C-alpha positions, -999 to +999 in steps of 0.1 A: -282+019+009-297-007-014-297+017-043-261+027-037-252-010-035-269-018-068-253+011-085-219+001-073-224-035-084-233-023-119-203+000-118-178-027-110-192-050-137-189-021-162-155-010-150-139-045-152-154-052-187-149-017-201-113-017-190-107-046-213-129-031-240-157-057-236-189-055-257-220-069-240-221-100-263-184-109-262-173-141-244-148-137-216-121-153-238-128-127-266-129-098-241-097-108-223-074-122-250-050-147-235-019-131-251-029-096-238-035-110-203-002-128-204+017-097-215+002-077-187+010-105-163+046-106-174+049-069-168+037-072-132+059-102-126+089-082-139+082-053-116+077-076-087+109-095-094+129-062-096+114-049-064+121-081-045+157-082-058+162-046-047+148-055-013+172-084-009+201-061-018+190-034+006+185-061+033+222-071+029+234-035+030+215-028+062+226-061+077+262-052+073+256-017+086+268+000+055+239+025+053+243+042+087+261+073+075+237+079+046+207+072+067+218+098+093+225+125+067+190+121+052+173+123+086+192+154+096+186+171+063+148+164+064+145+175+101+159+209+092+125+218+079+109+236+108+078+251+092+047+245+115+025+234+086+051+208+075+055+195+110+017+191+114+015+174+080+041+149+089+023+140+122-010+138+104+002+114+078+016+090+103-015+091+126-035+063+109-006+039+115-005+042+152-025+019+175-054+018+182-065+033+148-040+010+130-060-020+143-094-005+136-092+011+102-082-019+081-110-043+092-134-013+091-126-008+054-132-045+047-165-043+066-176-013+046-171-032+013-190-061+028-220-039+039-222-024+004-225-059-010-189-064-024-179-096-007-150-103-029-137-068-025-142-071+013-121-103+014-093-088-006-093-056+014-088-077+045-060-097+027-043-064+020-038-061+057-015-092+054+014-068+051+014-065+089+024-102+092+052-096+066+065-066+086+064-087+118+084-116+103+111-094+087+115-073+118+121-105+139+149-115+114+166-081+111+163-069+147+175-034+138+172-008+166+152+024+160+171+057+155+188+069+187+213+097+179+219+130+196+215+149+164+180+134+157+148+147+172+125+118+180+088+126+183+068+110+211+045+084+198+032+048+205+060+029+188+081-001+198+101-030+185+126-027+157+127-004+127+135-026+096+112-026+077+088+002+083+055-012+096+037+021+088+048+022+051+043-016+045+008-015+060-001+017+041+011+001+008-011-029+014-043-014+030-044+020+014-027+009-018-053-017-025-081+007-014-069+031-041-069+003-066-105-006-058-117+030-059-100+036-092-117+005-105-152+010-090-159+048-088-172+061-121-175+099-116-142+112-128-138+140-103-147+120-073-124+091-084-095+115-089-100+132-056-102+099-036-074+081-054-052+113-054-056+116-016-046+080-011-016+082-034-005+114-016-008+095+017+014+067+004+039+091-010+043+111+022+043+084+049+079+074+042+091+110+046+069+113+077+085+083+095+120+097+088+110+133+098+096+121+131+128+103+139+112+069+141+129+052+111+158+054+087+156+060+050+166+023+043+137+012+066+110+030+046+127+021+012+126-016+021+089-013+029+081+005-003+098-024-022+080-051-003+047-033-003+048-028-041+055-065-046+026-075-023+002-050-038+010-062-074+005-098-064-028-091-046-043-070-074-034-097-099-051-124-078-081-101-074-084-097-111-083-135-116-110-140-090-132-113-105-129-128-140-138-162-126-169-147-111-178-129-144-173-162-163-200-177-141 
């Protein structure tokens, strides 16, 4: 365990510095040119602003009930897929988002980073779970009922409350999105990194379709969560990089 922890610590130091092209004797200012950092920051800010603006527009559309017909068509079209393997996949993808596992996995991931000696990563992995609070607050404002239509098959599961935005998708974007970011940063063996990150990206990509297929949410519900989740994830990774650079400066 100690050897694994030491190797991972060396890996994170190398990965953060190598990503910016740092030579061992360079200062932090030389390694991370302010103009380059500013340009990257502006790119993230632009994407975040666009995502938030799109969420506001989508919120207004749903609030005025102008998306009902389109939402229904998408759900019916997706549920026409009756292959057993596809049905099992859709159930499997949503499984981590149901209680009690949805309340166990996120803190367990943070605890895992802490045990390995990555205290900063553990803290930010826990902060990634903050999407749950965002989901709760927006749901309280919107109060949109879950799908209930005779043409829609609704899978039995432990769900409740309202549907906008999707708590599943929003929490996945925060928790598993940030986990993918950390693994991509810390894991050095290319094959292992690609497998782990690819699996998480696949999970993030499929969870939206899964929630619609199971009849628990509408297309606009999951789309709103992807937009909010992207904004939160970009902000969190930017904050993590600043904190990591501050630690390296010391």
